[in-house]
Each structure stands twice: as C-alpha cells, then as structure tokens.
C-alpha positions as a printed Julia matrix, in Angstrom:
245×3 Matrix{Float64}:
   0.0     0.0    0.0
   1.27    3.48  -0.86
   0.0     6.63   0.85
   0.52   10.34   0.29
   0.39   12.33   3.54
   0.18   16.12   3.51
   0.76   18.16   6.68
   0.34   21.9    7.22
   0.9    23.62  10.56
   0.59   27.15  11.86
   3.86   28.93  12.64
   3.33   28.73  16.39
   2.94   24.95  16.21
   6.14   24.68  14.18
   8.04   26.75  16.76
   6.82   24.51  19.59
   7.84   21.26  17.88
  10.6    22.11  15.38
  12.0    18.58  15.18
   8.59   16.9   14.88
   6.67   18.99  12.36
   7.58   19.32   8.69
   5.08   20.99   6.4
   4.64   19.39   3.0
   3.73   16.07   1.38
   5.52   12.8    1.94
   5.11    9.11   1.23
   4.3     6.11   3.42
   4.56    2.5    2.33
   2.78   -0.35   4.12
   3.78   -3.98   3.53
   1.22   -6.28   5.19
   1.09  -10.03   5.69
  -1.6   -11.21   8.07
  -0.99   -9.66  11.51
   2.5    -8.44  10.64
   3.38   -5.24   8.8
   6.23   -2.92   7.91
   5.75    0.86   7.54
   8.34    3.03   5.78
   7.85    6.73   6.47
   9.71    9.44   4.56
   8.36   12.16   6.9
  10.93   11.41   9.61
  13.0     8.78   7.81
  11.75    6.02  10.13
  10.84    2.36   9.59
   8.4     0.52  11.83
   7.64   -3.19  12.18
   4.48   -4.4   13.93
   3.88   -8.03  14.87
   0.49   -8.44  16.58
   1.07  -12.18  17.0
   4.12  -11.47  19.19
   2.56   -8.21  20.51
   5.72   -6.23  19.67
   6.52   -3.17  17.55
   9.94   -1.92  16.48
  10.77    1.63  15.34
  14.18    2.65  14.05
  16.12    5.16  11.97
  18.29    3.58   9.23
  20.5     6.67   9.32
  21.41    6.2   12.99
  21.04    2.4   13.13
  19.14    3.03  16.35
  15.6     2.56  17.58
  13.21    1.28  20.24
  10.67   -1.5   20.72
   7.46   -1.7   22.73
   4.46   -3.9   23.51
   1.56   -3.0   21.21
  -1.16   -3.93  23.72
   0.45   -1.78  26.43
   0.74    1.21  24.09
  -2.9     0.91  22.98
  -4.03    0.73  26.6
  -2.01    3.88  27.39
  -3.59    5.7   24.45
  -7.08    4.61  25.5
  -6.5     5.83  29.06
  -4.94    9.12  27.94
  -7.28   10.09  25.11
 -10.31    7.79  25.11
 -11.76    8.96  28.43
 -10.55   12.55  28.03
 -12.56   13.17  24.86
 -15.93   14.86  24.51
 -17.88   14.41  21.28
 -18.09   11.5   18.91
 -16.81   10.19  15.57
 -19.33    7.77  14.03
 -20.2     5.88  10.86
 -22.28    7.86   8.38
 -23.6     4.71   6.7
 -21.88    5.49   3.4
 -19.77    2.73   1.81
 -17.56    2.91  -1.28
 -14.61    1.13  -2.88
 -11.2     2.83  -2.74
  -8.27    1.2   -4.56
 -10.12   -2.13  -4.45
 -10.91   -1.95  -0.72
 -14.45   -1.75   0.69
 -14.41    1.33   2.93
 -16.85    2.83   5.43
 -17.25    6.55   6.07
 -16.62    8.04   9.54
 -17.12   11.67  10.52
 -17.35   13.8   13.65
 -15.84   16.25  16.12
 -14.37   15.91  19.58
 -12.52   17.93  22.18
  -9.63   16.72  24.33
  -8.08   18.31  27.42
  -4.7    17.12  28.71
  -1.32   18.3   29.94
   1.57   19.02  27.57
   4.92   20.55  28.53
   3.5    21.23  31.99
   0.51   23.23  30.69
  -3.2    22.47  30.3
  -3.95   22.08  26.59
  -7.32   21.9   24.85
  -7.47   20.33  21.39
 -10.53   20.53  19.14
 -10.56   18.01  16.26
 -12.67   17.74  13.13
 -12.3    14.32  11.48
 -13.54   12.88   8.19
 -12.2     9.51   7.02
 -12.9     6.34   5.04
 -11.53    3.04   6.4
 -11.44   -0.65   5.48
 -12.72   -2.65   8.45
 -10.88   -5.82   7.4
  -7.92   -4.49   9.42
  -7.47   -4.01  13.16
  -8.2    -0.56  14.68
  -5.16    1.66  15.12
  -4.14    4.93  16.75
  -3.07    7.88  14.62
  -1.71   10.24  17.25
  -4.57   10.92  19.66
  -7.22    9.51  17.3
  -8.4     5.89  17.28
  -9.19    4.82  13.72
 -11.58    1.94  13.03
  -9.67   -0.24  10.57
  -7.11    0.83   7.95
  -7.76    4.38   6.65
  -7.91    4.9    2.88
  -8.77    8.61   3.1
  -8.17   10.58   6.29
  -8.7    14.29   6.87
  -8.16   15.91  10.26
  -8.05   19.49  11.45
  -6.68   20.08  14.96
  -6.9    23.39  16.8
  -4.82   23.36  19.98
  -5.24   26.15  22.55
  -2.05   26.91  24.52
  -1.59   29.33  27.44
   0.0    32.57  26.14
   0.28   31.22  22.55
  -3.46   31.03  21.9
  -4.84   28.78  19.15
  -2.45   26.87  16.9
  -3.51   24.67  13.99
  -2.43   21.53  12.21
  -4.12   19.96   9.19
  -3.37   16.41   8.04
  -4.64   14.74   4.89
  -3.8    11.09   4.12
  -4.68    9.48   0.78
  -4.26    5.85  -0.25
  -2.74    6.03  -3.75
  -1.98    2.4   -4.62
  -2.65   -1.18  -3.48
  -0.59   -4.03  -4.94
  -0.97   -7.71  -4.06
   2.29   -9.67  -4.08
   4.13  -12.46  -2.27
   5.86  -11.15   0.88
   8.77  -13.09   2.34
   8.95  -13.24   6.15
  12.48  -11.78   6.09
  11.01   -8.55   4.69
   8.95   -8.19   7.86
  11.76   -8.95  10.31
  13.59   -6.1   12.14
  17.29   -5.85  11.13
  19.79   -7.54  13.42
  22.35   -4.73  13.19
  20.09   -2.14  14.86
  20.18   -1.46  18.61
  16.62   -1.58  19.99
  15.9    -0.45  23.56
  12.65   -1.47  25.29
  10.33    1.51  25.82
   7.46    1.93  28.3
   6.5     5.25  26.66
   6.65    4.91  22.83
   5.55    8.5   22.14
   8.33    9.96  24.28
  10.84    7.56  22.72
   9.65    8.6   19.26
  10.1    12.27  20.13
  13.62   11.68  21.43
  14.57    9.68  18.34
  13.27   12.41  16.03
  15.28   15.01  17.94
  18.41   12.85  17.57
  17.77   12.62  13.84
  17.45   16.42  13.57
  20.71   16.96  15.49
  22.52   14.39  13.34
  21.29   16.05  10.14
  22.38   19.5   11.32
  25.77   18.29  12.59
  26.58   16.46   9.35
  25.05   19.04   6.99
  22.52   16.55   5.64
  19.05   17.29   4.27
  15.88   15.37   5.19
  17.81   12.25   6.28
  18.51   11.48   2.63
  14.93   10.33   1.96
  12.4    11.64  -0.51
  10.4    14.5    1.0
   8.48   17.16  -0.92
   8.24   20.21   1.3
   5.58   22.78   0.65
   5.45   26.27   2.06
   2.05   27.1    3.55
   1.28   30.7    4.4
  -0.42   31.21   7.77
  -3.32   33.16   6.34
  -4.07   30.48   3.72
  -4.41   27.83   6.42
  -6.52   30.1    8.6
  -8.85   31.22   5.81
  -9.48   27.65   4.72
 -10.58   26.45   8.16
 -12.03   29.4   10.11
C-alpha cells in the first residue's frame, strides 16, 4: 500500500515542535502479511515493524542504526486511558460505503474535544475528522485519534489552545494512492539484526527523542531530510486560517 500524507501547521505549532513537524507532502509504504506489517515513512525517515502475534513493535532510523521496541497492547491501553476517556464528542459511521483502490471502505465523521497536559501546561485540542476506512484491518491509533480499521482517506483538522500562545492549527490529509498484491517473504517483515533496539514503556516519548536525535545528526553532518524523498511545501499562515475558520 502506498499513501501520500500532507501536513500543514501554523507557525506557532512549528516553533513549539521544530524537530517533529515538517510541512509538506511525503510518502508512506505499508507492507502487510496477516498480523505483521512494515511501515516506511519518509516524513521522519523512520521504519516501523508491527507483529500483533508477538505483541511487539519496532521503530528505528536507518541513518542512525538506532531505535526502540514496545508492547503493542500496552501502548494501545495507554492511548485509551490518555485520550479515550478525556474526549468529549463522537466520531461515528455515516452509513456510506464505497470502494477505494479495491478496498471496501466505510465513512466516519465527527468532532471531539480533548483536554490534557503538555509541557506542563493544560492544553485543549478541538478536532474535526472525516475519514474512510477498510474494516478488514485491526483498529489503530493515529496520534490521539483511534481509527476503526485501515484508513484509505483521512482528513483531520486540529486546533490546539495553549496558554499565552493562543490557538495553533495543524491539518493532516492522508490518501491511499496504490494497493498491490504480491508475495511477501517473512524476512522482509523482520527487524534488522544490526540495529540497537531499547525497550520503551513510553513509545511516544521515545519517538520524540529519536526524532530530535535525527534532527541533530542532520544539522551536525550538513545533511538534508535524512537522505529520503520529501516534498516540502510552504504554507502561508493566512491560507491555512482562511481555509478552516
């Protein structure tokens, strides 16, 4: 499966998370065989392996030959406790069904509000979500959002309210562009043996630390975008605001 993911963020959001947010469009590739999958992500130059049979996920950076691993069930429970109960509003099926790249997909739409602590401050995030998903796959978390099945089209607008900084926005649009059926060898879905994986109890924090290490390495060695294919786009603040206010 090939995806195109486009991200646009307000300037305040970019200043808060300079190593995490890159405006522009980038590619994601999913290789799936039963309950095992590999995700290659050109946004941060990371590769992830998920094995639901063994209940383990591995995330690493080929550039650094470094990464972390974690229990999938534990991570999903943490996400449910952090975001599931903290949300007000609902995202539900609309009843619409259509085929996207050969997959039968159901339409989900809704709004919700979350309140939680970030960087020691109380943050309120309002989300508007519209997506189509194939329910033949297990539910998954995309950030603070639990998706029913594998998304084929995903559109989300987040407005986060920070003390002193006011409202900051991020828009994400994910589009499934291609599905190809082929024989997948098990070695393709096995984490590399030459990468150092540390066990993490907090995957999101570990991901943030790894992304910061990547940014420092790129700057120190005068590299650009970890050597992977990224198409950056420049989004003016007023264009983003006008489109969503």
